[in-house]
C-alpha positions as CSV (number, residue, x, y, z in Angstrom):
1,M,-54.1,-14.9,4.0
2,D,-51.4,-14.3,6.6
3,A,-50.2,-10.7,6.2
4,R,-46.7,-11.8,6.9
5,K,-46.7,-14.3,4.1
6,K,-48.2,-11.8,1.8
7,D,-45.5,-9.2,2.7
8,S,-42.7,-11.8,2.3
9,G,-43.7,-12.5,-1.3
10,R,-43.6,-8.8,-2.3
11,R,-40.7,-7.7,-4.5
12,P,-38.4,-5.0,-3.2
13,P,-39.3,-1.5,-4.4
14,T,-37.4,-0.2,-7.5
15,M,-36.5,3.1,-9.0
16,K,-39.4,2.7,-11.4
17,D,-41.8,2.6,-8.5
18,I,-40.5,5.9,-7.2
19,A,-40.6,7.3,-10.7
20,D,-44.2,6.1,-11.2
21,E,-45.3,7.6,-7.9
22,L,-43.8,11.0,-8.8
23,G,-44.6,11.0,-12.5
24,I,-41.0,11.3,-13.6
25,S,-38.6,9.0,-15.5
26,A,-36.6,6.2,-13.8
27,S,-33.4,7.7,-15.2
28,T,-34.1,11.0,-13.4
29,V,-34.6,9.0,-10.1
30,S,-31.3,7.2,-10.8
31,R,-29.4,10.4,-11.3
32,I,-30.8,12.0,-8.2
33,L,-30.1,9.0,-5.9
34,S,-26.5,8.7,-7.3
35,G,-25.9,12.4,-6.6
36,K,-25.6,13.5,-10.2
37,I,-28.6,15.9,-9.8
38,G,-28.3,18.1,-6.8
39,A,-29.0,21.7,-5.6
40,R,-30.2,23.0,-9.0
41,K,-33.3,20.8,-8.6
42,G,-33.7,21.0,-4.9
43,E,-37.5,20.5,-4.6
44,L,-37.4,17.4,-6.9
45,V,-34.4,16.0,-5.1
46,T,-36.3,16.3,-1.8
47,K,-39.4,14.6,-3.2
48,V,-37.4,11.7,-4.7
49,K,-35.5,11.1,-1.4
50,E,-38.7,11.2,0.6
51,A,-40.4,8.8,-1.7
52,A,-37.4,6.4,-1.5
53,K,-37.5,6.5,2.3
54,R,-41.3,6.0,2.3
55,L,-41.1,3.0,0.0
56,N,-38.1,1.6,1.9
57,F,-36.0,1.7,-1.3
58,Q,-32.5,0.2,-0.9
59,T,-29.8,1.0,-3.5
60,N,-28.4,-2.2,-5.1
61,S,-24.7,-1.7,-4.4
62,V,-23.7,-4.8,-6.4
63,A,-25.5,-3.6,-9.5
64,R,-24.2,0.0,-9.0
65,S,-20.6,-1.3,-8.8
66,L,-21.0,-3.2,-12.0
67,R,-22.2,-0.1,-13.8
68,T,-19.6,2.3,-12.3
69,S,-16.7,0.1,-11.2
70,K,-17.1,1.8,-7.8
71,T,-17.9,-0.5,-4.8
72,Q,-17.9,2.3,-2.2
73,L,-15.9,-0.3,0.0
74,I,-12.8,0.3,2.0
75,G,-10.9,-2.7,3.5
76,I,-9.2,-2.3,6.9
77,I,-6.6,-4.7,8.3
78,V,-5.5,-4.5,11.9
79,P,-3.5,-7.0,14.1
80,N,-6.3,-7.3,16.7
81,I,-9.9,-6.0,16.4
82,G,-10.5,-6.6,20.1
83,D,-7.7,-4.2,21.1
84,D,-9.2,-0.9,22.4
85,Y,-6.4,1.0,20.7
86,F,-7.5,-0.1,17.2
87,A,-11.2,0.3,18.2
88,R,-10.5,4.0,18.7
89,V,-8.5,4.3,15.5
90,L,-11.4,2.5,13.6
91,A,-13.9,5.0,15.1
92,G,-11.9,7.9,13.5
93,I,-11.7,6.0,10.2
94,E,-15.4,5.3,10.2
95,E,-16.4,8.9,10.8
96,V,-14.5,10.1,7.7
97,A,-15.6,7.1,5.5
98,N,-19.3,7.7,6.4
99,G,-18.9,11.3,5.4
100,H,-17.9,10.1,1.9
101,G,-20.6,7.4,1.7
102,Y,-18.2,4.5,2.0
103,N,-18.6,1.3,3.9
104,L,-15.9,-0.5,5.8
105,I,-14.8,-4.2,5.8
106,I,-12.8,-4.7,8.9
107,C,-10.4,-7.7,9.2
108,Q,-7.7,-8.8,11.6
109,S,-4.4,-10.4,10.9
110,N,-3.8,-11.9,14.4
111,E,-0.2,-10.7,14.0
112,S,0.3,-13.2,11.1
113,V,1.9,-12.1,7.9
114,E,0.4,-15.1,6.1
115,K,-3.1,-14.2,7.3
116,E,-2.3,-10.6,6.2
117,R,-1.5,-11.8,2.7
118,Q,-4.7,-13.8,2.5
119,L,-6.7,-10.8,3.6
120,I,-5.2,-8.6,0.9
121,Q,-6.1,-11.2,-1.7
122,T,-9.7,-11.5,-0.4
123,L,-10.2,-7.7,-0.3
124,S,-8.7,-7.4,-3.8
125,A,-11.1,-10.1,-5.1
126,I,-14.2,-8.2,-3.9
127,N,-12.9,-5.0,-5.5
128,V,-12.5,-2.7,-2.5
129,E,-11.4,0.7,-3.6
130,G,-8.9,1.2,-0.9
131,I,-7.0,-0.5,1.9
132,L,-6.0,0.9,5.3
133,I,-3.5,-1.4,7.1
134,S,-1.6,-1.6,10.3
135,P,0.9,-4.4,9.5
136,S,1.4,-7.4,11.6
137,A,4.4,-7.8,13.9
138,Q,5.8,-10.3,11.4
139,T,5.6,-8.0,8.4
140,T,8.9,-6.9,6.8
141,E,8.0,-6.6,3.1
142,M,5.2,-4.8,1.2
143,D,5.1,-6.8,-2.1
144,Y,1.5,-7.9,-1.7
145,L,0.4,-4.3,-1.1
146,E,2.2,-3.3,-4.3
147,R,0.3,-6.0,-6.2
148,A,-3.0,-4.6,-4.8
149,E,-2.0,-1.1,-5.9
150,A,-1.2,-2.5,-9.4
151,N,-4.8,-3.6,-9.5
152,G,-6.0,-0.1,-8.9
153,I,-6.5,-0.2,-5.1
154,E,-5.2,2.8,-3.1
155,V,-3.2,1.8,0.0
156,V,-2.4,3.8,3.2
157,I,-0.4,2.3,6.1
158,F,-1.1,3.6,9.7
159,D,0.3,3.1,13.2
160,R,3.0,0.5,12.4
161,V,4.7,2.4,9.6
162,F,7.6,1.5,7.3
163,S,10.4,3.9,6.2
164,H,11.2,1.9,3.1
165,T,7.8,2.1,1.3
166,K,6.3,4.4,-1.2
167,F,2.9,4.2,0.4
168,A,1.5,7.1,2.4
169,N,1.8,6.3,6.1
170,I,0.4,7.9,9.2
171,G,2.2,7.3,12.5
172,Y,3.7,8.9,15.6
173,Q,7.0,10.7,16.3
174,D,8.0,7.6,18.3
175,F,11.7,8.6,18.7
176,H,10.8,12.0,20.0
177,D,8.1,10.8,22.4
178,A,10.4,8.0,23.8
179,F,13.2,10.5,24.2
180,E,11.0,12.9,26.2
181,L,9.8,10.1,28.4
182,G,13.3,8.7,28.9
183,T,14.6,12.2,29.8
184,Y,11.8,12.5,32.4
185,L,12.6,9.1,33.9
186,I,16.3,9.9,34.2
187,K,15.4,13.1,36.1
188,T,13.4,11.0,38.6
189,G,16.6,9.0,39.3
190,C,16.3,6.0,36.9
191,E,19.7,4.8,35.6
192,R,19.3,1.2,34.5
193,M,16.5,0.6,32.1
194,L,15.0,-2.5,30.4
195,Y,12.9,-2.1,27.2
196,V,10.2,-4.6,26.7
197,G,9.0,-4.6,23.1
198,I,6.9,-6.6,20.7
199,S,9.1,-7.3,17.7
200,E,12.5,-6.2,16.5
201,S,11.1,-5.9,13.0
202,L,8.5,-3.2,13.8
203,L,9.8,0.3,13.0
204,N,7.9,2.1,15.7
205,D,9.2,-0.5,18.2
206,G,12.8,0.2,17.2
207,E,12.2,4.0,17.2
208,R,10.9,3.9,20.7
209,L,13.9,1.9,21.9
210,R,16.2,4.4,20.0
211,G,14.6,7.3,21.7
212,Y,15.1,5.8,25.2
213,N,18.7,5.0,24.3
214,R,19.4,8.6,23.1
215,A,18.1,9.9,26.4
216,L,20.4,7.5,28.3
217,E,23.3,8.4,26.0
218,K,22.9,12.2,26.7
219,A,23.0,11.4,30.4
220,D,26.1,9.2,30.0
221,L,24.2,6.1,31.1
222,T,24.2,2.5,29.8
223,P,21.8,1.8,26.9
224,C,18.6,-0.2,27.6
225,D,18.7,-4.0,27.9
226,T,16.0,-5.4,25.7
227,L,13.4,-8.2,25.8
228,F,10.9,-8.8,22.9
229,V,7.8,-10.8,23.9
230,Q,6.6,-11.4,20.3
231,D,3.1,-12.4,21.4
232,I,1.3,-10.2,23.9
233,F,-0.9,-13.1,25.0
234,K,2.3,-15.1,26.0
235,A,4.1,-12.1,27.5
236,Q,4.0,-13.6,31.0
237,E,5.9,-16.8,29.8
238,R,8.5,-14.6,28.0
239,L,9.0,-12.4,31.0
240,K,9.5,-15.4,33.3
241,L,12.1,-16.9,31.0
242,G,13.9,-13.6,30.3
243,L,13.9,-12.0,33.7
244,A,15.2,-14.4,36.2
245,E,17.0,-11.4,37.7
246,L,15.9,-7.8,37.8
247,P,18.9,-5.5,38.0
248,Y,16.8,-2.5,36.8
249,D,15.2,0.6,38.3
250,C,12.9,1.1,35.4
251,I,11.1,-0.9,32.8
252,V,9.8,0.9,29.7
253,C,7.3,-0.9,27.5
254,Y,6.3,-0.8,23.8
255,N,2.7,-0.1,24.8
256,D,0.3,-0.1,27.7
257,M,-0.8,-3.7,27.3
258,V,2.8,-4.9,27.6
259,A,3.2,-2.6,30.6
260,V,0.1,-4.2,32.3
261,E,1.7,-7.6,31.8
262,V,4.9,-6.3,33.3
263,L,3.0,-4.9,36.3
264,N,1.4,-8.3,36.9
265,F,4.8,-10.0,36.6
266,L,6.4,-7.6,39.1
267,E,3.6,-8.1,41.6
268,A,4.1,-11.8,41.4
269,K,7.8,-11.3,42.1
270,G,7.1,-9.2,45.1
271,K,8.5,-6.0,43.6
272,R,6.9,-2.7,44.5
273,V,6.1,-0.1,41.8
274,P,7.5,2.5,41.7
275,Q,9.5,2.2,44.9
276,D,11.6,-0.7,43.6
277,I,11.1,-0.3,39.8
278,S,9.3,2.4,37.7
279,V,7.1,1.1,34.9
280,C,5.7,3.1,32.0
281,G,3.7,2.3,28.8
282,F,2.8,4.0,25.5
283,D,-0.5,5.1,24.0
284,N,-2.4,6.2,27.2
285,R,-5.2,3.7,26.9
286,A,-8.2,3.8,29.3
287,I,-6.7,0.9,31.3
288,C,-3.9,3.2,32.5
289,E,-6.4,4.7,35.0
290,Y,-7.4,1.3,36.4
291,T,-4.0,-0.5,37.0
292,T,-2.4,-0.6,40.4
293,P,-0.6,1.7,40.5
294,K,-2.0,3.9,37.8
295,L,0.2,3.8,34.7
296,T,2.5,6.5,33.4
297,S,2.2,6.6,29.6
298,V,2.5,8.7,26.4
299,D,-0.9,9.9,25.2
300,H,-1.5,9.2,21.5
301,S,-4.6,10.5,19.8
302,M,-5.9,7.3,18.2
303,G,-9.1,8.9,16.8
304,K,-7.1,11.6,15.1
305,M,-4.8,9.0,13.6
306,G,-7.8,7.2,12.2
307,K,-9.2,10.4,10.7
308,L,-5.8,11.3,9.1
309,A,-5.3,7.8,7.7
310,A,-8.8,7.9,6.1
311,K,-8.3,11.4,4.8
312,A,-5.0,10.4,3.2
313,L,-6.9,7.5,1.5
314,F,-9.8,9.7,0.3
315,D,-7.4,12.4,-1.0
316,R,-6.3,9.7,-3.5
317,L,-9.7,8.1,-4.2
318,I,-11.7,11.3,-4.6
319,K,-9.3,14.1,-5.3
320,D,-6.6,12.1,-7.0
321,E,-4.1,13.9,-4.9
322,E,-0.8,12.5,-3.6
323,A,-1.1,11.7,0.1
324,G,1.9,12.6,2.2
325,S,3.1,10.9,5.4
326,V,2.2,12.3,8.8
327,R,3.8,11.9,12.2
328,L,1.8,12.9,15.3
329,V,3.4,14.1,18.5
330,G,2.4,12.4,21.8
331,K,2.1,13.9,25.2
332,L,3.6,12.6,28.5
333,V,1.0,11.7,31.1
334,V,2.6,11.1,34.5
335,R,0.8,8.8,37.0
336,E,1.7,6.6,40.0
337,S,3.9,4.0,38.3
338,T,6.9,6.3,38.1
339,R,8.7,8.1,40.9
């Protein structure tokens, strides 16, 4: 008989198989593998885990969730999984989640509030224990998150935070960071600024604009003109429509990806950066070192944000502690795109 066919017909190993091999009860194996028996029976715990590994035993997470009402699942919703910013945040989240024995279900909203609502419903239906979410650019209300919480799901908002919500939120001190960057730009001789954002409804977008305007106000200069591109993938079209003329000596951008689009737009217009116009971004992504010229930005620790967001969630899930809101401070990184 073909060995492969024989193997394919074998049933998966069970806790009883482990118990029979070691001469103990299946209930003892169950308690050890679920963590209910630990250091006080160290030698037995080691033998059970070694046998489980040798027999290629896999815990049935579905059956376990039915018994304990715990799925060990966390849902994560971000606007764009392909964005390296969120990739670095997710790495921080995963490190913390793995330490607690939880698995992640990662979803993207594609900047659509309707898709976001559908994802919340789907994650709720599969009984995730918690949701970490960076809201879409269209999101203005949190009603669907409140319904998820009412169903026993813990929620933490990160990156794109809201001031009018009861949920714990982890973000940056955007006003402070933009004020510091704006102050630096003014010292280099910039007087007329354009702010290119994503959406007027995003709190951190508005806070960055407010920070730049405060720096201009302190220097007795005119506030920023504004342009919101809405969709980063259509930024070039929006820039061409909104910037027929360029009476500016500096363009400050919501993030580095918007700044890259601005650099490409200015190159096509024959403008020199920074000789004619300074350009700066936000987040200090890896791409800042590879643009021409290299991009001035505000460094944000994305991995740290991910860890803090996950910690806030697990404080609620495991310790039943109230999770507070946190604002991280960025650091200005000056490169070649500013004077």
